[in-house]
C-alpha positions as CSV (number, residue, x, y, z in Angstrom):
1,X,-35.3,25.4,-82.2
2,X,-33.5,28.4,-84.4
3,X,-32.1,31.6,-84.1
4,X,-34.4,34.9,-84.3
5,X,-33.2,38.3,-85.8
6,X,-33.7,41.9,-84.5
7,X,-36.9,42.0,-86.8
8,X,-38.3,39.1,-84.8
9,X,-38.4,41.0,-81.8
10,X,-42.1,42.6,-81.7
11,X,-43.3,45.0,-78.9
12,X,-46.9,46.0,-77.7
13,X,-47.8,48.6,-75.1
14,X,-51.1,49.3,-72.9
15,X,-52.0,52.3,-70.3
16,X,-51.8,51.4,-66.6
17,X,-50.6,48.3,-64.8
18,X,-53.6,46.1,-65.0
19,X,-54.3,46.0,-68.6
20,X,-54.7,42.4,-69.3
21,X,-53.4,42.6,-73.2
22,X,-51.7,45.4,-75.4
23,X,-53.6,48.2,-76.9
24,X,-51.1,48.8,-79.5
25,X,-48.4,46.9,-81.1
26,X,-45.2,48.9,-81.8
27,X,-43.7,49.4,-85.6
28,X,-40.2,49.6,-84.1
29,X,-36.6,49.7,-85.5
30,X,-34.8,47.9,-82.8
31,X,-36.0,47.1,-79.0
32,X,-33.8,45.8,-76.5
33,X,-35.4,45.6,-73.2
34,X,-34.1,43.0,-70.4
35,X,-34.3,42.0,-67.0
36,X,-31.4,43.5,-65.2
37,X,-30.2,41.9,-61.9
38,X,-27.8,43.3,-59.2
39,X,-25.6,41.3,-57.4
40,X,-24.0,41.3,-53.9
41,X,-20.5,39.5,-53.1
42,X,-20.1,37.5,-50.1
43,X,-16.3,38.6,-49.8
44,X,-15.6,36.8,-46.0
45,X,-13.1,34.7,-47.4
46,X,-10.5,33.9,-44.3
47,X,-7.3,32.1,-44.8
48,X,-7.3,32.1,-48.8
49,X,-6.7,34.9,-51.1
50,X,-9.6,33.8,-53.3
51,X,-11.9,37.3,-53.6
52,X,-14.8,35.9,-52.5
53,X,-17.7,32.6,-51.4
54,X,-20.5,33.1,-54.1
55,X,-22.8,36.0,-55.1
56,X,-26.7,36.6,-54.5
57,X,-29.0,38.5,-56.4
58,X,-30.3,41.6,-54.2
59,X,-32.6,43.5,-57.0
60,X,-33.9,43.1,-60.0
61,X,-35.7,45.7,-62.7
62,X,-36.7,45.8,-66.2
63,X,-34.7,48.5,-68.5
64,X,-33.8,49.2,-72.2
65,X,-34.9,51.3,-75.3
66,X,-37.2,51.5,-78.3
67,X,-36.4,53.3,-81.4
68,X,-38.0,53.9,-84.9
69,X,-39.9,56.1,-86.9
70,X,-42.3,58.0,-85.0
71,X,-45.9,57.2,-85.9
72,X,-49.2,59.0,-85.0
73,X,-50.8,56.7,-83.0
74,X,-48.1,55.0,-81.0
75,X,-46.3,57.9,-79.8
76,X,-49.2,58.9,-77.8
77,X,-48.3,56.0,-75.2
78,X,-44.8,57.3,-75.0
79,X,-45.9,61.0,-74.7
80,X,-49.0,60.1,-72.0
81,X,-46.4,58.6,-69.7
82,X,-44.0,60.6,-70.1
83,X,-45.8,64.2,-69.4
84,X,-48.2,62.4,-67.6
85,X,-51.6,64.3,-68.0
86,X,-53.8,63.7,-71.4
87,X,-57.6,64.8,-71.9
88,X,-59.1,63.4,-75.6
89,X,-61.6,64.5,-77.5
90,X,-63.7,63.4,-80.5
91,X,-62.8,65.5,-84.0
92,X,-64.6,64.8,-87.2
93,X,-64.6,61.9,-89.5
94,X,-63.1,59.2,-86.9
95,X,-60.2,61.4,-85.5
96,X,-59.0,62.4,-82.0
97,X,-57.3,65.2,-81.0
98,X,-55.2,64.7,-77.4
99,X,-53.9,67.5,-75.4
100,X,-51.2,66.3,-73.3
101,X,-49.9,68.4,-70.2
102,X,-47.2,68.2,-67.8
103,X,-48.7,66.0,-64.6
104,X,-46.3,68.1,-62.1
105,X,-45.8,64.7,-59.9
106,X,-42.8,62.8,-59.6
107,X,-45.2,59.8,-60.8
108,X,-47.0,59.0,-63.7
109,X,-49.7,56.2,-64.7
110,X,-47.0,53.5,-65.4
111,X,-47.4,51.4,-69.1
112,X,-47.4,47.5,-69.4
113,X,-45.4,46.6,-72.2
114,X,-44.9,43.1,-73.9
115,X,-41.7,41.6,-76.1
116,X,-41.9,39.1,-78.2
117,X,-38.8,37.4,-79.0
118,X,-39.6,34.5,-81.5
119,X,-41.5,31.9,-79.3
120,X,-40.2,33.9,-75.9
121,X,-43.1,36.3,-74.6
122,X,-42.3,38.7,-71.6
123,X,-44.5,40.9,-69.9
124,X,-42.9,44.3,-68.6
125,X,-44.8,45.7,-65.4
126,X,-44.6,49.2,-63.9
127,X,-42.9,50.8,-67.1
128,X,-42.1,54.4,-66.9
129,X,-40.4,56.3,-69.7
130,X,-37.2,57.7,-68.7
131,X,-36.3,60.1,-72.1
132,X,-37.6,60.4,-75.5
133,X,-35.6,61.6,-78.1
134,X,-37.2,63.0,-81.1
135,X,-34.8,63.6,-84.2
136,X,-35.4,65.1,-87.7
137,X,-33.9,66.2,-90.3
138,X,-34.4,67.7,-94.0
139,X,-33.9,64.1,-95.6
140,X,-35.4,61.5,-93.5
141,X,-38.4,60.3,-91.3
142,X,-38.8,61.8,-87.9
143,X,-37.3,59.6,-85.5
144,X,-37.3,58.9,-81.7
145,X,-35.3,56.8,-78.7
146,X,-37.2,55.9,-75.8
147,X,-35.3,54.8,-72.5
148,X,-37.5,53.1,-70.2
149,X,-37.6,51.7,-67.0
150,X,-40.1,49.0,-65.2
151,X,-40.2,47.0,-62.0
152,X,-40.4,43.6,-63.3
153,X,-40.1,41.3,-66.6
154,X,-42.3,38.3,-66.5
155,X,-43.6,35.1,-69.0
156,X,-46.8,36.1,-70.8
157,X,-48.3,36.0,-74.1
158,X,-48.9,38.5,-76.8
159,X,-50.3,38.2,-80.0
160,X,-49.4,41.2,-82.2
161,X,-52.1,43.1,-84.2
162,X,-50.8,45.8,-86.6
163,X,-52.7,49.2,-88.1
164,X,-51.6,51.4,-90.7
165,X,-49.5,53.9,-89.0
166,X,-49.1,57.3,-89.9
167,X,-45.5,59.2,-90.2
168,X,-43.6,62.2,-90.9
169,X,-40.6,63.4,-92.9
170,X,-38.8,66.7,-92.8
171,X,-41.0,69.3,-94.8
172,X,-43.9,68.0,-92.3
173,X,-42.3,70.2,-89.6
174,X,-42.6,73.9,-88.7
175,X,-40.7,75.8,-86.4
176,X,-42.0,79.3,-84.8
177,X,-40.8,81.5,-82.2
178,X,-42.5,84.5,-80.8
179,X,-42.5,86.9,-77.9
180,X,-45.8,86.1,-76.6
181,X,-48.2,82.6,-77.4
182,X,-50.6,84.7,-79.2
183,X,-47.9,85.9,-81.3
184,X,-46.7,82.2,-82.4
185,X,-49.8,81.7,-85.4
186,X,-48.6,84.8,-86.7
187,X,-44.5,84.7,-86.8
188,X,-42.4,83.6,-89.7
189,X,-41.1,80.1,-89.7
190,X,-37.5,79.2,-88.6
191,X,-35.9,78.1,-91.9
192,X,-34.1,75.1,-89.5
193,X,-32.4,72.4,-91.1
194,X,-32.7,69.6,-88.5
195,X,-34.6,69.6,-85.2
196,X,-34.1,67.4,-81.8
197,X,-36.4,67.7,-78.6
198,X,-35.2,65.5,-75.9
199,X,-37.3,65.5,-72.5
200,X,-35.8,63.6,-69.4
201,X,-37.6,62.4,-66.3
202,X,-34.0,61.5,-64.7
203,X,-35.9,58.3,-63.1
204,X,-35.2,56.5,-60.0
205,X,-35.9,53.3,-58.7
206,X,-37.4,52.7,-55.2
207,X,-36.2,49.6,-53.6
208,X,-37.7,48.6,-50.1
209,X,-38.0,45.8,-47.7
210,X,-40.7,42.9,-48.1
211,X,-41.1,43.9,-51.9
212,X,-39.2,40.6,-53.5
213,X,-36.3,42.1,-55.4
214,X,-38.0,44.2,-57.4
215,X,-38.7,48.0,-56.7
216,X,-41.7,49.1,-55.5
217,X,-41.8,52.5,-57.7
218,X,-40.1,54.1,-60.1
219,X,-40.1,57.8,-59.9
220,X,-39.2,60.8,-61.6
221,X,-38.2,63.8,-59.5
222,X,-36.7,66.2,-62.4
223,X,-37.9,67.1,-65.8
224,X,-35.5,68.5,-68.3
225,X,-36.3,69.7,-71.8
226,X,-33.7,70.7,-74.4
227,X,-34.4,71.7,-78.1
228,X,-31.6,71.6,-80.4
229,X,-31.8,72.9,-83.7
230,X,-29.3,73.7,-86.9
231,X,-30.1,76.7,-89.4
232,X,-27.8,78.4,-91.8
233,X,-26.0,81.4,-90.5
234,X,-27.3,84.6,-91.9
235,X,-25.5,88.1,-91.1
236,X,-27.2,90.7,-89.7
237,X,-29.9,88.4,-87.6
238,X,-28.9,88.4,-84.2
239,X,-32.0,87.0,-82.6
240,X,-30.3,84.0,-80.9
241,X,-26.9,85.5,-80.4
242,X,-28.7,88.3,-78.5
243,X,-30.9,85.4,-76.5
244,X,-27.4,83.8,-76.0
245,X,-26.1,86.4,-74.4
246,X,-28.6,87.9,-72.7
247,X,-31.5,86.8,-70.4
248,X,-34.1,86.5,-72.9
249,X,-36.9,84.1,-73.3
250,X,-39.3,83.1,-76.3
251,X,-42.1,80.9,-76.8
252,X,-41.4,78.0,-79.1
253,X,-43.8,76.1,-81.2
254,X,-42.9,73.0,-83.3
255,X,-46.1,71.6,-85.3
256,X,-45.4,68.5,-87.1
257,X,-48.5,67.6,-89.5
258,X,-48.2,64.7,-91.9
259,X,-49.7,64.5,-95.5
260,X,-51.9,61.3,-94.9
261,X,-55.4,61.4,-94.6
262,X,-56.5,60.0,-91.7
263,X,-60.1,60.4,-91.9
264,X,-63.0,58.0,-92.6
265,X,-64.1,59.4,-95.3
266,X,-61.7,61.0,-97.4
267,X,-61.9,64.6,-95.9
268,X,-58.5,65.3,-95.7
269,X,-57.7,65.1,-91.9
270,X,-54.3,65.0,-91.3
271,X,-52.0,63.7,-88.5
272,X,-50.5,66.3,-86.2
273,X,-48.2,66.4,-83.6
274,X,-47.4,69.9,-82.1
275,X,-45.1,71.1,-79.1
276,X,-45.5,74.4,-77.6
277,X,-43.4,75.8,-75.0
278,X,-44.0,78.5,-72.8
279,X,-40.3,79.6,-72.0
280,X,-37.4,78.4,-74.0
281,X,-33.9,80.8,-73.1
282,X,-30.8,80.0,-75.9
283,X,-28.6,77.9,-73.8
284,X,-25.8,76.9,-76.2
285,X,-24.7,78.4,-79.6
286,X,-22.0,77.4,-81.9
287,X,-21.3,77.7,-86.1
288,X,-19.1,75.8,-88.5
289,X,-16.6,77.1,-90.8
290,X,-16.1,74.4,-94.0
291,X,-14.6,76.8,-96.4
292,X,-16.8,74.8,-99.2
293,X,-19.9,74.9,-97.4
294,X,-22.7,77.0,-95.8
295,X,-21.9,78.6,-92.4
296,X,-24.5,76.8,-90.1
297,X,-25.6,77.7,-86.8
298,X,-26.3,75.0,-83.9
299,X,-28.8,76.5,-81.4
300,X,-29.6,74.5,-78.4
301,X,-32.2,75.9,-76.1
302,X,-33.5,75.0,-72.5
303,X,-37.5,74.7,-71.9
304,X,-38.7,75.9,-68.5
305,X,-41.5,76.6,-66.3
306,X,-42.9,79.9,-67.0
307,X,-43.2,82.6,-64.0
308,X,-44.1,85.6,-65.8
309,X,-47.6,85.8,-63.6
310,X,-49.8,85.2,-66.5
311,X,-52.5,82.5,-67.5
312,X,-49.1,80.4,-68.0
313,X,-47.6,81.1,-64.8
314,X,-46.1,77.6,-63.8
315,X,-46.5,75.5,-66.9
316,X,-43.9,74.2,-68.9
317,X,-46.1,74.1,-72.1
318,X,-47.9,71.2,-74.0
319,X,-48.4,68.8,-76.9
320,X,-51.3,68.5,-79.2
321,X,-51.7,65.3,-81.0
322,X,-54.2,64.6,-83.9
323,X,-54.9,60.5,-84.5
324,X,-57.1,57.7,-84.9
325,X,-56.4,57.0,-81.0
326,X,-59.6,57.5,-79.4
327,X,-57.8,57.9,-75.8
328,X,-54.7,57.1,-73.8
329,X,-56.8,56.2,-70.5
330,X,-55.5,53.7,-67.8
331,X,-57.1,50.5,-68.3
332,X,-59.2,49.3,-65.5
333,X,-61.0,46.2,-65.1
């Protein structure tokens, strides 16, 4: 028996509870996923100052996080569960476009997860993405942290199989802000220096009687989205100041288009991840004052349900993902 290091931990994912094997092996940076256990103590001691007679297991579940570099095919598994609804279609030259929208329900189709730690292999069941944070700067890859919760973790088997992943860097990102969705395409790009997109489902475990120790379901009652970006402060441009001090809102589009060719015939089709949010309002604004550096503003945007009575009424937005994965449909036997 020998020790392992973090690079020896390998992770696979599939859509649905019934998947017999992993559909995609994740080329992560770190993965810290464990079975969690809650104990209750027997505090009925009498005639003694000893605190308790012992303890018993009362609840178990799976919980942890994965982080790494965003890859165009792998990220679809996280987004499919986080948002809940995916429509996929074939594009040219063995590429596929996925339109991801919010399933406005507290329960989304779960993932199945496999974790290989040396010779030990575990299967995570009923896995839901609790939060996903994407971060990008001008000097690094686009990176992510995914927090997840599952119903159970059991022994299983898993042989990782990796594909050539397509990644993104800072120069691949374009951010646009406009008064209307139609106006996004013609608006000027925001000269941002960093951006973070954080989405959180605020998951809760539902434990019931007669269900062993694990939760019967995991549900997300509240979906929250926040964008934080940093840009240089330019006097005379008060867009974000005015939005912060008033009640105005904007459409926001963040397009991340890589430079690698994902086609099967060198036709120069590039991987793409594009977020469009239908109602964003400035919820925070701060600035730096370093004497020897450019003054920067940090702008925080909350993304909300559109309620203007138009075609997007009642919606948060949508994601468009272009890659080589055919679909993110739930496995059925």
